[in-house]
C-alpha positions in Angstrom: 6.2 10.6 25.0 3.6 8.8 22.0 2.2 12.9 21.3 5.4 14.2 21.4 6.5 11.6 18.8 3.4 12.3 16.5 3.5 15.8 16.7 7.0 15.6 15.5 6.1 12.9 12.7 3.1 15.7 12.1 5.1 18.4 11.7 7.0 16.7 8.1 6.3 18.2 5.2 4.5 15.9 2.4 6.9 16.4 0.1 9.9 15.6 2.0 8.3 12.0 2.6 7.4 11.6 -1.2 10.4 13.1 -3.0 12.5 10.4 -1.5 9.8 7.3 -2.3 8.6 8.8 -5.7 12.3 8.8 -6.7 12.8 4.9 -5.2 10.1 3.9 -7.2 11.1 5.6 -10.5 14.2 4.3 -10.1 12.6 0.6 -10.2 10.1 1.4 -13.6 13.5 2.7 -15.1 16.4 0.1 -13.7 13.7 -3.3 -15.5 13.3 -1.0 -18.8 17.6 -0.9 -19.1 17.6 -3.7 -18.4 15.1 -5.2 -21.0 16.6 -2.6 -23.5 20.1 -4.2 -22.7 18.5 -7.6 -23.9 16.1 -7.7 -26.3 16.2 -10.6 -27.2 15.8 -11.9 -23.8 12.9 -9.5 -23.1 11.7 -11.0 -25.9 12.4 -14.4 -24.3 11.5 -13.5 -20.9 7.7 -12.5 -22.6 6.6 -15.4 -24.7 8.0 -17.9 -22.3 7.8 -16.5 -19.2 5.2 -13.8 -18.6 2.7 -15.7 -21.3 1.2 -12.6 -22.0 -3.1 -13.2 -22.5 -4.5 -11.8 -26.0 -1.7 -10.4 -28.0 1.7 -11.4 -28.4 4.5 -11.5 -26.8 6.7 -8.7 -29.1 3.8 -6.1 -28.3 3.5 -6.6 -25.1 7.6 -6.2 -24.5 6.9 -3.5 -26.0 3.9 -2.2 -23.8 6.1 -3.3 -21.2 9.4 -1.2 -22.2 7.0 2.3 -23.5 5.7 2.0 -19.5 8.9 1.3 -18.0 10.2 4.5 -19.4 7.0 7.0 -18.4 6.1 5.7 -15.9 9.4 7.4 -14.0 8.4 10.2 -15.1 5.1 11.1 -14.4 5.7 9.7 -10.8 8.9 12.5 -10.1 6.6 15.6 -11.7 7.8 18.2 -8.6 3.8 19.6 -9.7 2.6 16.5 -8.3 4.6 15.9 -5.8 4.8 19.6 -3.8 1.5 21.5 -5.2 
Protein backbone atom coordinates (compact mmCIF):
# COMPACT_ATOMS: atom_id res chain seq x y z
CA UNK A 1 0.00 0.00 0.00
CA UNK A 2 2.64 2.53 1.05
CA UNK A 3 4.84 1.44 -1.85
CA UNK A 4 2.01 2.10 -4.28
CA UNK A 5 1.44 5.59 -2.88
CA UNK A 6 5.16 6.32 -3.03
CA UNK A 7 5.35 5.12 -6.63
CA UNK A 8 2.35 7.25 -7.55
CA UNK A 9 3.89 10.35 -5.93
CA UNK A 10 7.22 9.77 -7.64
CA UNK A 11 5.40 9.59 -10.98
CA UNK A 12 4.10 13.16 -10.55
CA UNK A 13 6.25 15.49 -12.66
CA UNK A 14 8.27 18.10 -10.79
CA UNK A 15 6.68 20.95 -12.76
CA UNK A 16 3.19 19.86 -11.71
CA UNK A 17 4.19 20.61 -8.14
CA UNK A 18 6.60 23.49 -8.69
CA UNK A 19 4.39 25.72 -10.82
CA UNK A 20 1.49 26.18 -8.36
CA UNK A 21 3.86 26.48 -5.41
CA UNK A 22 5.96 29.10 -7.16
CA UNK A 23 2.83 31.08 -8.07
CA UNK A 24 1.65 30.92 -4.45
CA UNK A 25 4.93 32.31 -3.12
CA UNK A 26 5.06 34.92 -5.89
CA UNK A 27 1.55 36.08 -4.96
CA UNK A 28 2.65 36.72 -1.39
CA UNK A 29 5.52 38.93 -2.54
CA UNK A 30 3.36 40.72 -5.11
CA UNK A 31 0.52 41.41 -2.65
CA UNK A 32 2.97 42.75 -0.10
CA UNK A 33 4.37 45.20 -2.63
CA UNK A 34 0.91 46.28 -3.74
CA UNK A 35 -0.10 46.92 -0.13
CA UNK A 36 2.93 49.13 0.42
CA UNK A 37 2.38 51.02 -2.82
CA UNK A 38 -1.31 51.57 -2.07
CA UNK A 39 -0.42 53.60 1.00
CA UNK A 40 3.18 54.74 0.80
CA UNK A 41 2.98 56.93 3.92
CA UNK A 42 1.94 53.93 5.99
CA UNK A 43 4.72 51.87 4.47
CA UNK A 44 7.28 54.51 5.43
CA UNK A 45 5.87 54.67 8.95
CA UNK A 46 6.07 50.89 9.16
CA UNK A 47 9.75 50.90 8.24
CA UNK A 48 10.48 53.81 10.59
CA UNK A 49 8.54 52.56 13.63
CA UNK A 50 8.19 48.79 13.40
CA UNK A 51 11.01 47.35 11.30
CA UNK A 52 13.75 49.81 12.38
CA UNK A 53 16.23 48.58 9.79
CA UNK A 54 19.77 49.39 10.92
CA UNK A 55 22.34 51.28 8.86
CA UNK A 56 19.97 52.67 6.20
CA UNK A 57 17.19 55.24 6.42
CA UNK A 58 13.61 53.92 6.50
CA UNK A 59 12.83 55.52 3.12
CA UNK A 60 15.68 53.65 1.44
CA UNK A 61 14.68 50.41 3.16
CA UNK A 62 11.10 50.83 1.95
CA UNK A 63 12.20 51.40 -1.65
CA UNK A 64 14.53 48.40 -1.52
CA UNK A 65 11.81 46.19 -0.04
CA UNK A 66 9.24 47.17 -2.65
CA UNK A 67 11.79 46.72 -5.44
CA UNK A 68 12.55 43.21 -4.23
CA UNK A 69 8.87 42.39 -3.76
CA UNK A 70 8.11 43.48 -7.33
CA UNK A 71 11.00 41.66 -9.01
CA UNK A 72 11.09 38.36 -7.13
CA UNK A 73 7.69 37.13 -8.34
CA UNK A 74 8.87 37.46 -11.91
CA UNK A 75 11.98 35.44 -11.14
CA UNK A 76 9.99 32.81 -9.25
CA UNK A 77 7.61 32.03 -12.08
CA UNK A 78 10.04 32.06 -15.00
CA UNK A 79 9.19 28.94 -16.98
CA UNK A 80 12.75 27.97 -17.84
CA UNK A 81 13.53 27.55 -14.13
CA UNK A 82 10.45 25.45 -13.52
CA UNK A 83 10.47 23.19 -16.56
CA UNK A 84 14.07 23.02 -17.68
